[in-house]
C-alpha positions as CSV (number, residue, x, y, z in Angstrom):
1,M,-0.7,-8.5,5.0
2,T,0.3,-11.1,7.6
3,N,0.4,-14.8,8.5
4,K,-2.4,-16.3,6.4
5,L,-1.5,-14.5,3.3
6,S,2.2,-15.2,3.8
7,L,1.6,-18.9,4.3
8,Q,-0.5,-19.1,1.2
9,L,2.2,-17.3,-0.8
10,N,4.7,-19.9,0.2
11,D,2.9,-22.3,-2.1
12,Y,4.6,-20.4,-5.0
13,Q,8.3,-20.3,-5.8
14,S,9.9,-17.4,-3.9
15,A,10.3,-15.3,-7.1
16,E,6.6,-15.6,-8.1
17,A,5.5,-14.8,-4.5
18,M,7.9,-11.7,-4.5
19,L,6.6,-10.5,-7.9
20,F,3.0,-11.1,-6.8
21,T,3.6,-9.2,-3.5
22,E,5.2,-6.3,-5.2
23,E,2.4,-6.1,-7.7
24,V,-0.3,-6.2,-5.0
25,G,1.5,-3.7,-3.0
26,T,1.7,-1.3,-5.9
27,L,-2.0,-1.7,-6.6
28,V,-2.9,-1.1,-3.0
29,F,-0.7,1.9,-2.8
30,Q,-2.1,3.4,-6.0
31,S,-5.6,2.8,-4.8
32,A,-5.0,4.5,-1.5
33,L,-3.2,7.3,-3.3
34,M,-6.1,8.1,-5.6
35,K,-8.5,8.0,-2.7
36,Y,-6.4,10.3,-0.6
37,L,-5.7,12.8,-3.3
38,A,-9.4,13.0,-4.4
39,S,-10.1,14.2,-0.8
40,E,-7.4,16.8,-0.5
41,S,-6.8,20.4,-1.7
42,E,-4.5,21.3,-4.6
43,E,-2.0,22.6,-2.1
44,I,-1.8,19.4,0.0
45,T,-1.8,17.4,-3.2
46,R,1.3,19.2,-4.5
47,E,3.1,19.0,-1.2
48,F,2.2,15.3,-0.9
49,E,3.5,14.6,-4.5
50,I,6.7,16.5,-3.8
51,Y,7.3,14.6,-0.5
52,I,6.8,11.3,-2.3
53,N,9.2,12.2,-5.1
54,L,11.9,13.2,-2.5
55,Q,11.4,10.3,-0.2
56,I,10.4,7.3,-2.4
57,G,13.8,5.6,-2.2
58,S,14.2,5.9,1.6
59,E,14.3,2.8,3.7
60,K,11.3,3.8,5.8
61,F,9.3,5.4,3.0
62,I,5.8,4.1,3.9
63,E,6.3,4.4,7.5
64,N,7.5,8.1,7.2
65,L,4.8,8.9,4.7
66,C,2.1,7.6,7.0
67,A,3.5,9.5,9.9
68,K,3.6,12.8,8.0
69,Y,0.1,12.2,6.5
70,P,-1.9,10.2,8.9
71,Q,-5.2,10.4,6.8
72,F,-3.2,8.7,4.0
73,G,-2.0,6.0,6.4
74,E,-5.6,5.3,7.5
75,I,-6.7,5.0,3.8
76,L,-3.7,2.8,3.0
77,N,-4.5,0.5,6.0
78,S,-8.1,0.3,4.9
79,E,-7.0,-0.6,1.4
80,M,-4.6,-3.4,2.8
81,L,-7.4,-4.8,4.9
82,A,-9.9,-4.8,2.1
83,F,-7.3,-6.6,-0.1
84,R,-6.5,-9.2,2.5
85,S,-10.3,-9.9,3.1
86,E,-10.9,-10.3,-0.6
87,F,-7.8,-12.6,-1.0
88,E,-8.9,-14.8,1.9
89,T,-12.5,-15.0,0.5
90,L,-10.9,-16.0,-2.9
91,T,-8.6,-18.6,-1.5
92,K,-11.0,-20.4,0.9
């Protein structure tokens, strides 16, 4: 989520904007996670969940996750774009 979204978030106090951004990020991630896991085998699902549990605190968590699981990265990107489009529609 880039420029236009960031500029509109500046209308809020920084603590509110940060909280909103974290909540949206969590929702977008969870949506992508559900879509990805629904399309994968049990073995891949277990491997993916283990990877997340081991890596979740790392500095480049999302970047590394998307590199290791490119299909998840595509789904996550699609979910981010969908949210951004919806947000822009609602804030016009």
